Structure formats: C-alpha cells, structure tokens
VEXKEVO-115445 format. One record per residue: x, y, z of N, C-alpha, C in turn; residue in three letters. Coordinates in steps of 0.001 Angstrom, whole numbers, padded with zeros to 6 digits, always signed. Atoms other than C-alpha are relative to their C-alpha. Layout:
N
XYZXYZXYZala ...
% end
This chain:
93
-001234+000693-000342-031974-031380+002752-000014-000290+001495unk -000042+000372-001408-031742-033290+005997+001421-000412+000361unk -001323+000397-000477-028655-033820+008052-000155-001009+001120unk +000005+000999-001053-027883-036688+010325+001265+000167+000826unk -001211-000136-000840-025509-036646+013280+001052-001022-000399unk -001096+000923+000272-022122-038198+012802-000050-001142+000986unk -000012+001165-000871-021904-041678+014178+001433-000459+000195unk -001333+000504-000307-018828-042946+015921+000074-001465-000404unk -000155+001423+000312-017431-046266+014763-000239-000838+001243unk +000318+000872-001123-018560-049134+016951+001251-000515+000696unk -001229+000551-000555-014937-050114+017568+000795+001026+000801unk -000729-001044-000727-013988-046913+019457+000719-000527+001227unk -000607+000493-001221-013354-048687+022755+001180-000912-000307unk -001068+000922+000360-011252-051365+021101+001214+000764-000523unk -001094-000786+000545-009181-048787+019241+000781+000652+001133unk -000673-000664-001108-008429-046932+022475+000885-000953+000790unk -000802+000934-000783-007166-050047+024209+001118-000617-000830unk -001008+000610+000853-005146-051238+021213+001066+000990-000462unk -000969-000990+000445-003344-047957+020500+001352-000237+000651unk -001314+000085-000627+000391-048120+021013+000172+001176+000955unk -000210-001033-001008+001277-046189+024138+001329-000265+000686unk -001249+000186-000730+004321-045643+026302-000079+000706+001341unk -000073-000566-001340+005047-044925+029946+001345+000699+000128unk -001211-000781-000213+007555-042186+030671+000167+000191+001501unk -000326-000193-001407+009240-042070+034070+000914+001205+000112unk -000774-001219-000200+010628-038757+035329+000915-000125+001202unk -000968-000007-001084+013656-038231+037537-000520+000845+001165unk +000267-000821-001173+013273-036945+041077+001168-000145+000971unk -001067+000041-000997+015535-036293+044058-000463-000664+001287unk +000597+000587-001199+013373-038275+046481+000328-001483+000121unk -000141+001459-000027+013726-041941+045520+001439-000437-000249unk -001325+000571+000228+016884-044047+045692-000029-000857-001265unk -000083+000886+001162+018134-046092+042759-000645-001342+000316unk +000564+001305-000373+017196-049264+044635-001526+000016+000002unk +001464-000101-000008+013610-048066+045147-000547+000017-001423unk +000456-000103+001393+013236-047177+041466+000182-001335-000716unk -000270+001291+000647+014822-050430+040294-001021-001041+000449unk +000969+000964-000531+012590-052509+042568-001384+000232-000591unk +001329-000310+000514+009466-050711+041382-000095-000260-001501unk -000009+000291+001441+010453-050986+037711-000134-001494-000261unk +000108+001460+000151+010916-054751+038074-001432-000438+000290unk +001379+000346-000373+007536-055004+039803-000991+000424-001085unk +000970-000551+000957+005745-052826+037227+000131-000592-001393unk -000200+000397+001398+007311-053964+033973+000398-001453-000173unk -000444+001404+000023+008466-057494+034891+001305-000184-000777unk -001308+000095+000650+011895-056733+033455+001020-000529+001010unk -001055+000474-000894+015161-058010+034888+000538+001175+000818unk -000617-001039-000830+017022-056126+037603+001027+000790-000809unk -000996-000675+000840+019760-055331+035066-000667+000999-000951unk +000733-000919+000880+017243-053826+032642-000549+001180+000791unk +000539-001065-000846+015619-051849+035460+001096+000963+000421unk -001126-000856-000376+019017-050555+036545+000397+000916-001162unk -000329-000803+001182+019774-049380+032996-001047+001089-000221unk +001065-000995+000139+016384-047636+032813+000110+001083+001073unk -000145-000967-001098+016916-045995+036210+001161+000952-000280unk -001147-000851+000333+020311-044707+035047-000357+000985-001111unk +000432-000902+001073+018752-043283+031868-000895+001105+000552unk +000871-000999-000628+016067-041539+033929+000848+001005+000762unk -000861-000859-000801+018765-040159+036218+000815+000962-000859unk -000886-000831+000815+021041-038876+033465-000741+000898-000986unk +000732-000782+000999+018435-037660+030959-001207+000741+000567unk +001151-000662-000608+015701-036582+033373-001308-000726-000229unk +001191+000791+000311+013188-038992+031871+000382-001131-000933unk -000237+001116+000925+012960-042258+029954-001303-000746-000237unk +001112+000902+000289+010422-044467+028241+000354-001327+000656unk -000301+001223-000745+010259-047428+030611-000882-001170-000407unk +000875+001068+000470+007450-049385+028954-000767+000494-001217unk +000831-000302+001161+005609-049476+025615-000895-001196-000270unk +000946+001075+000285+002525-051467+024727-001413+000533-000065unk +001406-000392+000035-001259-051426+024847-000294+000986+001126unk +000341-001042-000965-002816-048508+026684-000403-000569+001354unk +000448+000581-001267-004454-050718+029311+001187-000483+000827unk -001192+000480-000726-001116-052315+030225+000859+001177+000450unk -000751-001199-000390+000588-048901+030241-000617+000644+001241unk +000665-000560-001180-001994-047714+032742+000332-000818+001244unk -000380+000867-001119-001209-050714+034957+001431+000302+000448unk -001406-000266-000306+002539-050070+034755+000134+001342+000701unk -000053-001335-000607+002075-046382+035522-000539-000020+001424unk +000597+000086-001328-000155-047180+038487+000926-000649+001010unk -000935+000676-000906+002413-049548+039978+001182+000910+000318unk -001098-000929-000250+005208-047006+039554-000430+001121+000946unk +000496-001096-000830+003064-044340+041167-000371-000435+001417unk +000268+000479-001363+002431-046560+044218+000977+000604+001008unk -000991-000594-000902+005620-045122+045681+000245+001472-000357unk -000016-001425+000359+004941-041639+044273+001048+000365-001053unk -000824-000343+001157+007168-041889+041195-000870+000783-000973unk +000743-000817+000952+006169-039382+038524+000063-000633-001390unk +000085+000623+001320+004974-040890+035252-000938+000788-000896unk +000911-000567+000993+003206-039859+032098-000217-001078-001056unk +000306+000937+001080+001459-041975+029476-000216+000805-001273unk +000181-000629+001311+001753-040937+025847-000584-001023-000957unk +000622+000864+000992-000466-042423+023164+000424+000476-001380unk -000470-000335+001345+000906-042536+019625-001143+000257-000935unk 
% end
C-alpha cells in the first residue's frame, strides 16, 4: 500500500481573496470623532453621515464592523484606518 501526500486545491489563493471578511474598528480615548470620521470616509469611501454613525457605534459599543467585503479590500481599509493608529481587526468568515 502506497500513500501519496495530500494536494491542495489549485484555487487556494483565489479562495483566500474571495472569502467574505470584515473590518472591525475599536474605540480608543486618543482620537477625536472628527479624526475617526475623516479616516472612515477615506478608507471606506462612505459618506460623512455614514462615517459619523459608525464612529458613534464604535464609541458607544466599544467596537463596530465598519466594512465588509473581499479580504484584499478589507486589508486596504484596515491599513488606511491604521495610518493614524486606529485599532482594527480583520475577521474572515
């Protein structure tokens, strides 16, 4: 009896980039609402009103999902938020 090593599917890289993911933003006592709102607009391309609502949710709940989409885009959003030292986390479903 011979055994062969398991082979990974050829689409591994594609699966990783296509997985639904989300960016979570955590509250802190360092940044102002205006700083967070500005960075959210820059990172997610949402309106100022949407960014304000997200910032309020982060403030009141301690964290909020501020973006959901492909992993590669979530990494971009997280990177932009972290430019001003905001704390983020990416979760993959």
